[in-house]
Backbone bond lengths (Angstrom), bond angles and torsions (degrees), N, CA, C in turn:
res aa  C-N    CA-C-N  psi(-1)  N-CA   C-N-CA  omega(-1)  CA-C   N-CA-C  phi
1 X - - - 1.447 - - 1.537 108.63 -
2 X 1.319 116.40 135.18 1.460 121.11 -179.23 1.529 110.35 -72.79
3 X 1.321 114.62 146.47 1.463 119.94 178.43 1.524 109.63 -67.15
4 X 1.300 116.55 135.47 1.461 121.69 -179.96 1.523 109.36 -73.34
5 X 1.325 116.52 128.93 1.454 121.21 178.43 1.518 109.33 -109.39
6 X 1.319 115.53 133.85 1.461 121.38 -179.93 1.519 109.47 -115.31
7 X 1.318 115.36 146.39 1.455 121.74 174.70 1.530 108.39 -102.57
8 X 1.332 115.06 142.21 1.463 119.88 179.31 1.527 109.26 -126.68
9 X 1.319 115.18 155.11 1.467 122.25 -177.11 1.523 111.65 -78.06
10 X 1.321 114.78 169.53 1.467 120.97 175.55 1.526 110.27 -60.02
11 X 1.324 116.84 -38.50 1.468 120.57 178.45 1.531 110.55 -60.95
12 X 1.331 117.27 -41.57 1.468 120.64 178.37 1.525 111.15 -67.04
13 X 1.337 116.40 -38.57 1.463 120.08 176.24 1.522 109.27 -61.94
14 X 1.318 116.28 -42.47 1.459 121.25 179.27 1.530 111.28 -60.91
15 X 1.318 116.75 -44.00 1.463 120.49 179.35 1.526 110.75 -64.90
16 X 1.332 117.89 -43.37 1.466 121.45 -176.99 1.522 112.75 -70.20
17 X 1.331 117.34 -32.38 1.466 120.34 -176.15 1.523 113.40 -101.65
18 X 1.316 117.37 -12.82 1.471 123.39 -173.75 1.526 112.05 61.94
19 X 1.321 116.45 30.82 1.457 122.54 177.85 1.519 109.07 -108.68
20 X 1.324 116.15 147.78 1.463 119.89 176.05 1.529 109.65 -73.90
21 X 1.329 115.52 165.05 1.464 120.42 178.26 1.533 110.08 -58.93
22 X 1.331 117.41 -43.48 1.469 121.22 -179.90 1.524 111.30 -61.27
23 X 1.321 116.69 -42.11 1.467 120.37 179.89 1.527 110.97 -67.10
24 X 1.330 117.11 -37.69 1.471 120.56 177.33 1.523 109.62 -58.85
25 X 1.326 117.09 -48.60 1.467 119.85 -178.95 1.526 111.87 -68.62
26 X 1.318 118.24 -30.71 1.466 120.81 175.15 1.525 109.74 -67.41
27 X 1.326 116.70 -42.77 1.461 120.98 -179.58 1.535 111.59 -64.78
28 X 1.329 117.49 -31.75 1.463 120.67 178.23 1.524 110.17 -57.12
29 X 1.334 116.90 -39.81 1.464 120.49 -177.56 1.527 113.83 -90.47
30 X 1.346 117.23 -24.88 1.461 119.53 -172.74 1.521 115.31 -109.05
31 X 1.318 118.44 -18.86 1.467 121.61 -176.95 1.524 109.14 -115.34
32 X 1.335 117.43 105.17 1.477 119.72 -177.20 1.527 113.46 -64.04
33 X 1.325 118.46 -17.12 1.463 121.12 179.76 1.531 112.82 -88.02
34 X 1.334 116.86 -14.14 1.459 119.40 -178.30 1.525 109.54 -73.96
35 X 1.331 117.82 136.39 1.470 120.56 -178.25 1.527 112.52 -58.78
36 X 1.319 116.27 139.12 1.457 121.87 178.53 1.530 109.45 -86.94
37 X 1.328 116.67 145.11 1.461 119.54 178.99 1.530 111.65 -74.60
38 X 1.317 114.38 157.53 1.462 122.63 176.27 1.531 107.11 -104.26
39 X 1.349 118.23 120.13 1.462 118.98 179.00 1.532 110.67 -68.83
40 X 1.335 116.15 133.94 1.462 121.04 179.76 1.523 111.57 -109.12
41 X 1.315 116.33 -38.72 1.463 121.82 177.63 1.520 107.30 -154.85
42 X 1.301 117.66 -165.65 1.463 121.84 -176.26 1.515 115.12 -46.95
43 X 1.324 117.13 -51.37 1.462 120.12 -177.02 1.522 113.12 -123.31
44 X 1.304 117.32 4.98 1.472 120.94 -175.52 1.519 110.31 -104.33
45 X 1.342 115.75 130.85 1.457 121.62 175.50 1.521 108.84 -131.09
46 X 1.310 115.79 163.59 1.459 122.05 175.65 1.522 107.26 -146.90
47 X 1.314 116.41 169.48 1.453 121.90 -179.90 1.520 109.55 -119.38
48 X 1.333 115.65 150.40 1.461 120.50 175.65 1.526 107.02 -74.42
49 X 1.315 116.11 121.67 1.462 122.44 -174.70 1.528 111.94 -54.85
50 X 1.322 117.29 -45.27 1.470 121.36 -177.68 1.531 111.49 -63.84
51 X 1.337 117.44 -34.30 1.468 120.45 178.82 1.532 111.18 -68.95
52 X 1.320 116.59 -39.76 1.468 120.72 178.02 1.529 109.65 -66.01
53 X 1.328 116.31 -44.72 1.466 120.11 178.85 1.531 111.12 -62.10
54 X 1.335 117.10 -38.83 1.465 120.87 178.36 1.533 110.80 -66.02
55 X 1.333 116.97 -39.09 1.466 121.07 177.74 1.532 110.29 -61.76
56 X 1.323 116.83 -46.03 1.459 121.11 179.67 1.534 110.01 -62.38
57 X 1.323 116.93 -44.43 1.467 120.43 179.42 1.524 111.31 -61.61
58 X 1.332 116.17 -38.68 1.468 119.98 179.25 1.527 110.85 -66.71
59 X 1.327 117.02 -39.07 1.467 120.29 177.62 1.530 110.93 -64.97
60 X 1.329 116.40 -40.23 1.465 120.11 177.63 1.520 110.18 -63.99
61 X 1.326 116.91 -43.50 1.468 120.85 179.11 1.526 110.92 -63.15
62 X 1.336 117.31 -39.11 1.471 120.98 178.63 1.524 110.55 -64.65
63 X 1.314 116.92 -36.92 1.460 120.59 177.62 1.518 110.44 -64.07
64 X 1.317 116.10 -43.62 1.458 121.17 -179.46 1.518 110.76 -62.60
65 X 1.334 117.44 -42.76 1.464 121.35 179.80 1.516 110.57 -66.94
66 X 1.337 117.81 -46.21 1.465 119.74 -176.94 1.521 111.92 -69.49
67 X 1.316 117.87 -30.04 1.466 118.69 -179.59 1.521 111.64 -76.83
68 X 1.320 118.23 -21.62 1.458 119.91 179.18 1.521 112.54 -92.71
69 X 1.323 118.08 -12.61 1.462 119.49 -178.26 1.519 112.69 -71.92
70 X 1.331 117.42 -31.46 1.460 118.43 178.83 1.526 112.05 -110.76
71 X 1.324 117.14 9.15 1.452 121.50 174.20 1.514 115.69 80.37
72 X 1.327 117.93 4.55 1.457 120.61 177.82 1.520 108.97 -148.36
73 X 1.297 115.20 161.80 1.464 120.09 179.53 1.523 109.36 -71.85
74 X 1.320 115.92 146.64 1.463 120.21 177.00 1.512 109.68 -69.00
75 X 1.313 116.29 148.16 1.447 121.54 176.01 1.517 114.26 85.41
76 X 1.313 118.07 -0.09 1.460 120.56 -178.31 1.519 110.65 -65.67
77 X 1.322 117.55 -34.54 1.460 120.80 -178.75 1.527 111.61 -58.35
78 X 1.319 117.74 -32.59 1.458 120.16 179.79 1.521 111.49 -68.58
79 X 1.315 116.91 -20.94 1.457 120.77 -178.97 1.523 112.18 -90.17
80 X 1.317 116.76 -15.10 1.451 121.42 -179.35 1.524 108.52 -79.92
81 X 1.326 117.71 126.32 1.468 119.58 -179.74 1.529 110.99 -62.69
82 X 1.289 115.27 145.45 1.454 121.61 177.62 1.529 107.39 -86.62
83 X 1.350 118.31 116.17 1.469 120.34 -176.02 1.516 113.21 -60.94
84 X 1.327 118.40 -26.46 1.462 119.89 -177.75 1.530 112.25 -74.77
85 X 1.329 117.87 -12.35 1.460 119.91 -179.65 1.527 112.11 -101.24
86 X 1.332 117.54 0.96 1.466 120.35 179.91 1.519 110.49 -70.84
87 X 1.297 115.59 141.92 1.469 119.72 179.03 1.518 110.35 -68.01
88 X 1.303 116.43 144.62 1.457 121.91 177.14 1.505 113.43 82.15
89 X 1.295 117.95 10.88 1.468 120.56 179.60 1.497 109.92 -102.21
């Protein structure tokens, strides 16, 4: 039996990826790994649910790999206070 494929709306893609509608459409043209929409009618498109889920899983896996390569999570430096901005220094 063939695997059932579902189509999801741009709003669902936005919820699953935490990306805005504008960013989704930008990624369609600029990110070759981002899932392409399926045209449904003149102005209506949808995305294959499994492709969106695979994209999210790949991004999570990339985060895990990049955070372990230097022994710390990315973005931690932004959370570390800058000693030169402390009062009384």
